[in-house]
C-alpha positions in Angstrom: 81.2 18.6 54.4 77.7 17.3 53.6 74.9 18.5 56.4 74.0 15.7 58.6 70.4 14.6 58.3 67.7 16.0 60.5 67.0 13.8 63.3 63.5 14.1 63.2 63.0 13.3 59.2 65.7 10.5 59.8 63.8 8.9 62.8 60.5 9.1 60.6 62.1 7.7 57.7 63.6 4.8 59.8 60.4 4.2 61.4 58.7 4.0 58.1 61.5 1.6 56.7 61.3 -0.8 59.9 57.6 -1.1 59.6 57.8 -1.9 55.9 60.3 -4.5 56.6 58.5 -5.9 59.4 55.4 -6.3 57.5 57.4 -8.1 54.8 58.9 -10.3 57.2 56.1 -11.3 59.7 53.0 -10.9 57.7 53.9 -11.6 54.0 56.7 -13.9 54.6 58.7 -12.3 52.0 61.4 -10.2 53.6 63.6 -7.8 51.2 66.5 -7.2 53.5 69.1 -9.2 55.4 68.6 -9.6 59.3 72.0 -7.7 59.5 70.7 -4.9 57.4 67.4 -4.7 59.6 69.4 -4.9 62.6 71.5 -1.9 61.3 68.3 0.0 60.8 66.8 -0.9 64.2 70.2 0.2 66.1 70.2 3.3 64.1 66.7 4.3 65.4 67.3 3.1 68.7 70.8 5.2 69.0 68.5 8.2 67.6 65.9 7.9 70.0 68.3 7.5 72.9 69.8 10.7 71.9 66.6 12.6 71.0 63.8 11.0 73.8 61.2 13.4 72.1 61.3 11.7 69.2 60.1 8.3 70.9 56.4 7.4 69.5 54.2 4.9 71.1 54.0 3.3 67.8 57.6 3.4 66.9 59.0 -0.1 66.1 61.5 0.1 68.8 58.4 0.2 71.1 56.8 -3.0 69.4 57.9 -6.7 68.6 56.7 -7.3 65.5 54.2 -6.7 62.6 50.5 -6.9 63.0 48.8 -10.0 62.2 47.2 -10.8 58.6 43.7 -10.8 58.2 42.8 -14.3 56.7 42.8 -16.1 60.6 41.2 -14.9 63.5 43.1 -12.7 65.9 44.3 -14.2 69.2 45.4 -11.8 72.2 48.1 -13.5 73.9 47.8 -14.0 77.8 51.3 -12.5 78.1 53.2 -10.8 75.6 55.3 -12.7 73.2 58.6 -10.4 73.2 61.1 -10.5 70.8 64.8 -10.6 71.8 67.6 -8.1 71.9 70.7 -9.2 69.9 74.4 -9.6 70.6 76.5 -9.6 67.4 79.7 -10.3 69.3 81.4 -11.7 72.3 81.9 -8.3 73.4 78.2 -7.6 73.4 77.3 -10.5 74.9 79.6 -9.7 77.8 78.1 -6.2 78.0 74.6 -7.9 78.4 76.0 -10.1 81.4 77.4 -6.8 82.8 74.2 -5.4 82.7 72.3 -8.3 84.3 74.8 -8.1 87.2 74.2 -4.4 87.8 70.5 -4.7 87.8 70.9 -7.7 90.2 73.6 -6.2 92.4 75.3 -9.6 91.9 76.0 -12.3 89.4 73.4 -14.3 87.9 73.4 -17.7 89.5 73.5 -19.5 86.1 72.5 -19.1 82.5 70.4 -21.3 80.0 71.5 -21.6 76.5 69.5 -22.9 73.6 70.1 -22.9 69.8 68.1 -19.9 68.2 66.0 -21.9 65.5 65.2 -20.3 62.4 61.3 -20.9 62.3 58.0 -19.3 63.2 57.4 -18.5 66.8 54.0 -19.9 68.1 52.1 -20.3 71.3 50.3 -23.2 72.3 47.8 -23.2 74.9 46.8 -26.3 76.9 43.3 -26.4 79.1 43.3 -29.7 81.6 46.4 -31.0 79.4 44.5 -30.9 76.2 45.6 -28.3 73.1 42.8 -26.1 72.7 44.6 -23.0 70.6 47.7 -22.6 68.7 48.7 -19.0 67.4 51.4 -17.0 65.8 53.3 -14.3 67.5 52.0 -11.8 65.5 52.7 -8.3 66.8 53.6 -9.7 70.2 50.2 -8.9 71.5 48.1 -10.2 69.0 48.6 -13.0 66.9 46.5 -15.5 64.3 44.6 -18.5 65.4 46.4 -21.3 63.5 45.0 -24.1 65.7 44.1 -26.6 62.8 47.2 -26.1 61.2 49.3 -26.6 64.3 47.5 -29.9 65.1 48.8 -31.5 62.0 52.3 -31.0 63.2 53.1 -34.5 64.7 55.7 -33.2 67.1 53.1 -31.0 68.7 51.1 -33.2 71.7 47.5 -32.9 71.3 47.3 -34.3 75.3 50.0 -33.8 77.8 51.5 -36.7 79.8 51.5 -37.0 83.5 49.1 -36.3 86.3 50.0 -32.7 87.7 48.9 -30.6 84.7 48.2 -27.0 85.1 44.5 -25.9 84.6 45.8 -23.6 81.6 49.2 -23.5 80.2 50.6 -21.6 77.5 53.9 -22.8 76.0 56.1 -21.0 73.5 57.9 -22.7 70.8 59.5 -22.3 67.2 57.9 -24.3 64.2 60.4 -25.3 61.8 61.2 -27.4 58.6 64.1 -30.2 58.8 66.3 -29.6 56.1 65.9 -33.1 54.5 62.0 -32.2 54.4 63.0 -28.7 52.8 65.1 -30.4 50.0 62.4 -33.0 49.4 59.8 -30.1 49.3 61.9 -28.0 46.5 62.6 -31.3 44.7 59.0 -31.9 44.1 58.2 -28.2 43.6 60.9 -28.5 40.6 59.4 -31.6 39.3 56.0 -29.8 39.1 57.4 -26.8 37.6 56.6 -24.6 40.6 58.3 -21.8 42.3 61.0 -23.0 44.8 61.3 -22.1 48.4 64.2 -19.9 49.4 65.0 -21.4 52.7 63.3 -23.7 55.3 62.3 -20.7 57.3 60.0 -19.4 54.5 58.8 -22.6 53.7 57.7 -23.3 57.2 56.1 -19.8 57.7 54.1 -20.4 54.5 53.1 -23.8 55.6 51.4 -22.8 59.1 49.5 -20.1 57.6 47.8 -22.1 55.0 44.0 -21.9 54.8 44.0 -25.8 53.8 45.4 -27.7 57.0 45.9 -30.5 54.6 48.9 -28.7 53.0 50.5 -28.0 56.4 50.3 -31.8 57.3 52.2 -32.5 54.0 55.0 -30.3 54.8 56.8 -32.4 57.4 57.0 -29.6 59.9 58.7 -29.9 63.2 58.8 -27.8 66.6 61.1 -27.1 69.4 59.4 -25.7 72.7 61.6 -23.2 74.7 59.3 -21.6 77.3 56.3 -21.8 79.5 54.6 -18.4 79.0 51.2 -18.3 81.1 50.4 -20.9 83.7 47.5 -21.5 86.0 47.9 -24.4 88.5 50.0 -27.4 88.1 53.9 -27.4 89.3 55.9 -24.6 90.3 59.5 -24.2 89.0 62.7 -22.7 90.4 64.6 -22.2 87.1 64.2 -22.3 83.6 66.0 -25.5 83.2 63.7 -27.0 85.5 60.5 -26.0 83.4 62.1 -27.5 80.3 62.8 -30.8 81.8 59.0 -30.9 82.8 58.0 -29.9 79.5 60.1 -32.8 78.1 58.5 -35.4 80.5 55.0 -33.8 79.5 55.6 -34.9 75.8 57.0 -31.6 74.0 60.3 -31.9 72.1 62.9 -29.6 73.9 66.3 -29.4 71.8 68.7 -31.7 73.1 71.4 -28.6 72.7 69.9 -26.9 75.4 72.6 -26.5 78.0 73.2 -25.0 81.3 76.1 -22.5 82.0 77.3 -21.8 85.5 79.1 -18.6 84.7 79.7 -16.5 81.4 82.8 -18.3 80.6 80.7 -21.6 80.5 78.1 -19.6 78.3 80.9 -18.5 75.6 82.2 -21.9 75.5 78.8 -23.3 74.7 78.3 -20.5 71.9 81.6 -21.5 70.3 81.0 -25.2 70.4 77.4 -24.7 68.9 78.5 -22.3 66.3 81.2 -24.8 65.0 78.4 -27.5 65.0 75.6 -25.7 63.4 75.6 -27.3 59.9 75.2 -30.7 61.8 72.2 -30.4 63.3 69.6 -31.1 60.5 67.6 -27.8 60.7 68.7 -23.8 60.4 70.0 -22.2 63.4 71.1 -18.8 63.3 72.5 -18.1 67.0 72.2 -19.0 70.8 69.8 -17.7 73.1 71.3 -17.1 76.6 68.9 -16.5 79.4 69.1 -16.2 83.2 68.3 -19.4 84.5 66.8 -18.5 87.7 62.9 -17.6 87.2 63.0 -15.3 90.5 65.9 -13.5 88.9 64.2 -13.3 85.6 61.1 -11.6 87.6 63.5 -9.4 89.2 65.1 -8.1 86.0 61.8 -7.7 84.1 61.2 -6.1 81.0 61.9 -3.3 78.6 59.0 -2.1 76.2 60.1 -4.5 73.7 62.1 -7.3 75.1 63.2 -9.3 78.5 66.2 -7.8 80.4 66.8 -11.4 81.2 67.8 -13.2 77.8 69.5 -12.1 74.6 70.0 -13.9 71.2 73.8 -14.2 70.1 73.7 -13.9 66.3 76.4 -16.0 64.6 78.6 -13.9 62.4 77.2 -14.0 58.6 78.8 -16.6 56.6 80.9 -15.7 53.7 81.9 -17.3 50.3 83.3 -16.1 47.0 82.0 -16.3 43.5 82.3 -14.6 40.0 80.0 -12.0 39.1 78.7 -12.9 35.8 76.4 -9.9 35.1 74.6 -6.9 36.6 70.9 -6.7 35.5 68.0 -4.6 36.7 64.5 -5.0 37.5 61.9 -2.3 37.6 59.4 -2.4 40.9 55.8 -1.2 41.3 57.1 2.5 41.9 59.2 2.5 38.7 62.4 2.0 40.6 64.9 0.4 38.6 67.1 -1.8 40.8 70.3 -3.5 39.8 71.0 -7.2 40.9 74.3 -9.4 40.4 73.8 -12.3 38.4 76.3 -14.6 40.1 78.0 -18.0 39.4 76.1 -20.4 41.9 77.6 -20.7 45.1 76.4 -22.5 48.4 76.6 -20.0 51.4 74.5 -20.1 54.5 72.6 -23.2 53.7 71.2 -22.1 50.2 72.5 -22.1 46.8 73.0 -18.3 45.7 72.4 -17.2 42.0 71.4 -13.8 42.3 71.8 -10.8 45.0 70.4 -7.4 44.9 72.7 -4.5 44.7 70.2 -1.9 45.7 71.0 1.4 43.4 73.7 2.3 41.1 75.5 4.5 43.8 75.8 1.2 45.9 77.5 -0.5 42.7 79.8 2.6 42.4 80.6 2.8 45.9 81.7 -0.9 46.1 83.4 -0.6 42.8 82.0 -3.8 41.5 82.6 -4.8 38.3 81.3 -7.2 35.9 83.8 -10.4 35.9 84.7 -9.5 39.2 85.4 -12.3 42.0 83.2 -11.1 44.8 82.5 -11.9 48.5 78.6 -13.1 49.2 77.6 -12.9 52.8 74.6 -14.7 54.0 73.5 -16.1 57.7 69.9 -17.5 56.7 68.7 -14.1 55.4 66.3 -14.2 52.4 68.2 -11.5 50.3 71.9 -12.5 50.0 74.5 -9.4 50.2 77.4 -8.8 47.9 79.9 -7.5 50.3 82.6 -6.4 47.8 85.1 -7.3 45.0 88.4 -9.1 45.7 90.8 -6.6 43.5 93.8 -9.0 44.0 91.8 -11.5 41.9 91.2 -8.9 38.9 92.4 -9.7 35.5 92.1 -6.5 33.7 89.2 -7.9 31.6 86.5 -6.8 34.3 84.0 -4.2 32.9 82.6 -1.2 34.8 78.7 -1.5 34.9 76.5 1.6 34.0 72.9 2.1 34.6 71.1 1.6 31.2 69.8 4.6 29.6 66.5 2.9 28.5 64.1 0.4 30.3 65.0 -3.3 29.0 61.3 -4.1 29.5 59.6 -1.3 27.6 62.5 0.9 26.2 61.3 4.2 27.9 64.3 6.4 29.2 65.5 5.6 32.7 65.8 8.9 34.6 67.1 10.0 38.1 65.7 13.1 39.7 68.7 15.2 41.6 68.9 14.4 45.1 67.3 10.8 44.6 69.5 7.7 45.2 66.8 5.8 42.7 66.6 5.7 39.0 63.1 5.3 37.7 61.7 4.0 34.5 59.6 6.6 32.8 57.5 4.4 30.9 54.5 4.4 33.6 52.3 1.4 33.7 53.1 0.7 30.0 56.3 -0.8 31.4 55.1 -4.4 31.8 57.4 -5.3 34.7 56.1 -2.3 36.8 52.6 -3.1 36.1 53.2 -6.8 37.0 54.7 -5.7 40.4 52.0 -2.9 41.0 49.2 -5.6 40.3 50.9 -7.8 43.0 50.8 -4.9 45.5 47.5 -4.2 44.9 46.0 -7.5 45.3 48.3 -8.6 48.0 47.2 -9.1 51.7 48.2 -5.7 52.9 46.3 -4.4 50.0 42.8 -5.7 48.4 43.6 -9.0 49.8 42.5 -11.0 46.4 43.3 -14.7 47.3 44.5 -16.7 44.3 45.8 -13.6 42.5 49.5 -14.3 42.7 52.2 -13.8 40.1 51.4 -16.5 37.9 47.7 -15.6 37.5 48.7 -12.0 36.9 51.3 -13.2 34.2 48.7 -15.2 32.6 46.2 -12.2 32.6 48.8 -9.9 31.1 49.7 -12.3 28.5 46.3 -12.6 27.3 45.8 -8.9 27.4 43.1 -9.0 29.8 44.3 -6.3 32.2 46.2 -3.2 32.0 45.6 -1.8 35.2 43.9 -3.0 38.6 40.5 -1.5 37.5 40.5 -4.0 34.8 40.4 -6.9 37.4 36.8 -6.1 38.4 35.8 -6.6 34.7 36.8 -10.1 34.6 34.2 -12.4 33.8 34.1 -16.3 33.8 34.3 -16.4 30.0 37.7 -14.4 30.1 39.0 -17.4 32.2 37.3 -20.8 31.6 39.2 -21.4 28.6 42.6 -20.9 30.0 45.2 -23.7 30.8 44.7 -25.1 34.0 41.6 -23.1 35.1 38.2 -24.9 35.6 34.9 -24.0 37.1 36.1 -23.9 40.8 39.2 -22.1 40.4 37.6 -19.5 38.1 34.5 -19.2 40.6 37.0 -18.9 43.5 39.1 -16.0 41.9 36.1 -14.1 40.7 34.7 -14.5 44.2 37.7 -13.0 45.7 37.8 -10.1 43.3 34.0 -9.4 44.1 34.8 -9.4 47.6 37.7 -6.9 47.5 35.2 -4.3 45.8 34.0 -3.7 49.5 37.2 -3.4 51.2 37.8 -0.5 53.8 39.3 2.8 52.5 42.4 2.3 54.2 43.0 -1.1 52.4 42.3 0.6 49.1 44.8 3.5 49.9 47.5 0.8 50.6 46.6 -1.1 47.8 47.0 1.9 45.4 50.6 2.4 46.2 50.9 6.0 46.8 54.5 6.6 48.0 55.2 6.7 51.6 51.6 5.6 52.5 51.6 2.3 54.1 49.0 0.7 56.1 49.4 3.2 59.2 49.4 6.4 57.2 46.4 5.1 55.1 44.4 4.4 58.3 45.0 7.9 59.6 44.2 9.5 56.1 41.2 7.2 55.9 39.9 8.3 59.5 40.3 12.2 58.5 39.0 11.8 55.1 36.5 8.9 55.0 35.7 9.5 51.2 38.5 9.3 48.6 37.2 12.5 46.6 37.8 14.4 49.7 41.2 13.1 50.5 42.2 13.7 46.4 40.9 17.4 46.9 42.7 18.0 50.2 45.2 20.8 50.3 48.7 20.0 51.3 48.3 21.9 54.6 45.2 20.0 55.5 46.8 16.8 55.2 50.0 17.9 57.1 47.5 19.0 60.0 46.6 15.3 60.6 48.8 13.9 63.6 51.4 11.4 62.2 51.3 13.1 58.5 54.3 15.1 57.9 55.0 17.6 55.2 56.8 14.7 53.2 53.9 12.5 53.2 51.4 15.2 52.5 53.4 16.5 49.4 53.5 12.8 48.2 49.8 12.4 48.6 49.0 15.7 46.5 51.4 14.8 44.0 49.7 11.4 43.6 46.3 13.2 43.3 47.5 15.6 40.9 48.6 13.0 38.4 46.0 12.4 35.6 46.7 8.8 35.3 45.9 8.1 38.9 42.6 10.1 38.7 41.9 8.2 35.6 42.2 5.1 37.5 40.1 6.1 40.4 37.4 7.0 38.3 37.8 3.6 36.6 37.6 1.8 39.9 34.4 3.9 41.1 32.9 2.6 37.7 33.7 -0.8 38.3 31.8 -0.5 41.7 34.8 -0.7 43.9 33.8 1.4 47.1 35.6 4.7 47.8 34.2 5.8 51.0 34.0 4.1 54.6 30.4 3.3 55.8 30.4 5.5 59.1 29.6 3.5 62.1 26.1 4.9 63.3 25.9 7.1 66.3 29.6 7.2 66.4 30.9 10.6 67.4 34.4 11.2 65.9 35.5 13.7 68.3 34.2 12.2 71.5 37.6 11.1 72.6 39.6 14.0 71.2 42.6 14.6 73.6 42.1 11.1 75.2 45.0 8.5 75.5 44.1 5.1 76.8 46.3 2.3 77.5 44.7 -1.3 77.1 46.2 -4.2 79.1 44.7 -7.7 79.5 41.8 -9.5 77.7 38.5 -7.9 77.0 35.4 -10.0 76.6 33.8 -7.9 73.9 36.7 -6.8 71.9 39.8 -8.0 70.4 42.8 -5.9 70.8 42.6 -4.6 67.2 38.9 -3.7 67.5 39.4 -1.9 70.9 42.1 0.2 69.4 39.9 0.9 66.5 36.9 1.9 68.3 39.1 4.4 70.3 40.9 5.9 67.1 37.3 5.9 65.1 36.4 8.5 68.0 39.3 10.6 67.7 41.2 9.1 70.7 44.6 7.3 70.9 46.0 4.0 72.0 49.4 4.1 73.7 51.6 1.1 74.6 53.1 2.4 78.0 51.4 4.3 80.7 52.8 7.9 81.3 51.4 11.1 83.4 49.9 11.8 80.1 47.7 8.7 80.1 44.0 9.5 80.2 43.0 6.1 81.8 44.1 2.4 81.6 41.3 -0.2 80.4 41.9 -3.5 82.5 40.8 -6.7 80.8 41.2 -10.0 82.3 44.7 -11.1 83.4 46.0 -7.5 83.2 49.9 -6.8 83.4 52.3 -4.7 85.2 50.4 -1.7 83.5 47.8 -1.8 85.9 50.2 -1.3 88.8 51.9 1.4 86.8 48.7 3.3 86.5 48.0 3.2 90.1 51.6 4.6 91.1 50.9 7.2 88.6 47.4 8.2 89.8 45.9 7.2 86.4 42.3 6.2 86.2 41.6 2.5 85.8 38.4 1.4 83.9 36.9 -2.2 83.5 35.4 -3.0 80.4 31.8 -1.8 81.1 33.3 1.7 81.8 35.3 1.5 78.5 31.9 0.9 76.7 30.6 3.7 78.4 33.6 5.9 77.6 33.1 5.0 73.8 29.5 6.1 74.1 29.9 9.4 76.3 33.3 10.4 76.3 35.7 11.3 79.3 33.6 13.7 81.0 32.8 11.0 83.9 36.3 10.3 84.7 37.9 11.5 87.7 39.5 15.1 87.4 37.3 15.8 84.2 34.6 17.7 86.1 31.8 15.4 85.9 32.4 13.0 89.2 33.1 9.3 89.0 31.4 6.6 87.2 
């Protein structure tokens, strides 16, 4: 019998996977796994942490809502967190949620609100004296991105509200989406122009609202359904969620006409069944029904967990399935050299899109499912970006089907394909001589999470590779106007913009460079930990494995990976070449900062600070050796209170944890914790 995985190692692996997929979904708008697969990973981590509470970390994806905001838009701290919702995947799970609500209230809820779960992009809209002043993405739930200029182009969003009794300040939440007719028209235009087609309306909408040019957003024909009032100061008061939706409709907001009230759980289930049957008649994508306790007093009584409201749940429709023929199994080589098989399918329409390809993950998965070329296969898709091959239909086999085997040589470069013992993934051994691996690596290097080189997408990378202008990331920094100006579709402005973006990338923080370099197991969070401990790349590459493992948050597996990468001669040559090209390989230390002044200090920050964004405040603490946690406990050193603090302030008072205003927080950054109560130097 195989030994069960070590809980600590598995939890770390799951956290890394979920952070990666959060980033792909929320920031890059380019998810790689289905919602069902993501939910399965998250549930496994939730169950693991429930069984082993000591494994819960403040930065675990189970304690957060989404992914960190991208950097091309200004950060916006939400007045109240934009929580995500727990999911119910069956009627039994929906019944279990109702039972939890009744236990928590000590009685049945007085009613429920049911709304379609729109497959779009969650946004918040802030109005002052009835006029739109701010629009933001959800981001990580606490901090989003300022996309006001883009949202003002969405015709369904009122710029000024109707009525007289308007709140002084009001924040409204909604879901921006692209109607199916607009999506089909957009893809038709993309095809006629020879451009890449969008996978689904959700991706098209998410990309549209995050354009730097609002004119592009305006051309995409987006719309919105609003579903909740978040923060409100002044104006009317409401007894129920349904009342608030009715007021929003009268004030000029589009409220989904399929929103319904259910007196009891039986009425909720009836509406869920009706909505699921009618989902393809709506003209927009929906992947479930959101069920909320209708009474606002009962919502307040039920409250929140660390990541979601207890008074709401998202019932997810079962994935849709169709059958089609598996025409071939081919492979792709990614940036790490991983060789991934994928299915080439007879086109089939499922889950609102025509599917022609589907990932097969690795050769063991192909063998486990016993997939054979020529099989009739079941394809499942429920609005996800990447469809899944569920398995074959053996009864439809004719005997002509062929068993697939991983090719011995890479189809892109001819190098041997090898698989190390104990690894699920086979890899091309050709290094960056493999054009497929180099292409993916360059795209990763230039991406938003890495060096953020605007305009350096796949199409430009392909042109540079075909022209023989680049052979590794360092070559990007040697490009000149003469290299580009004569190329098809490249003129003075486009060339100037690309070269300016490349030049700006020379001065990225070290953590961004570490992420861009694609060191296995080193994502953005690990990169920041490494850069804080080793602010010079040469020092990091010279660090012993035990020194790396000693960094809190860096385990032995990551330390081994960094060490192995550092010892590879090709990687050393790349670093030297980047340095010669003028790329900054160290962080500029902030003058006068004692990087150990907050060693051993754990802070919780709540509310809006005048002089810091949430991200800036956290960075200031971490740069001085401290930690920022998401919840208050007896181990918390102090809670920093900004404007409109939440329930964390009350929790701190209950536990006797020190409370700091912004002035005291600034003093703490400069002097350390000596002046705090209980540290031996008296009060502030």
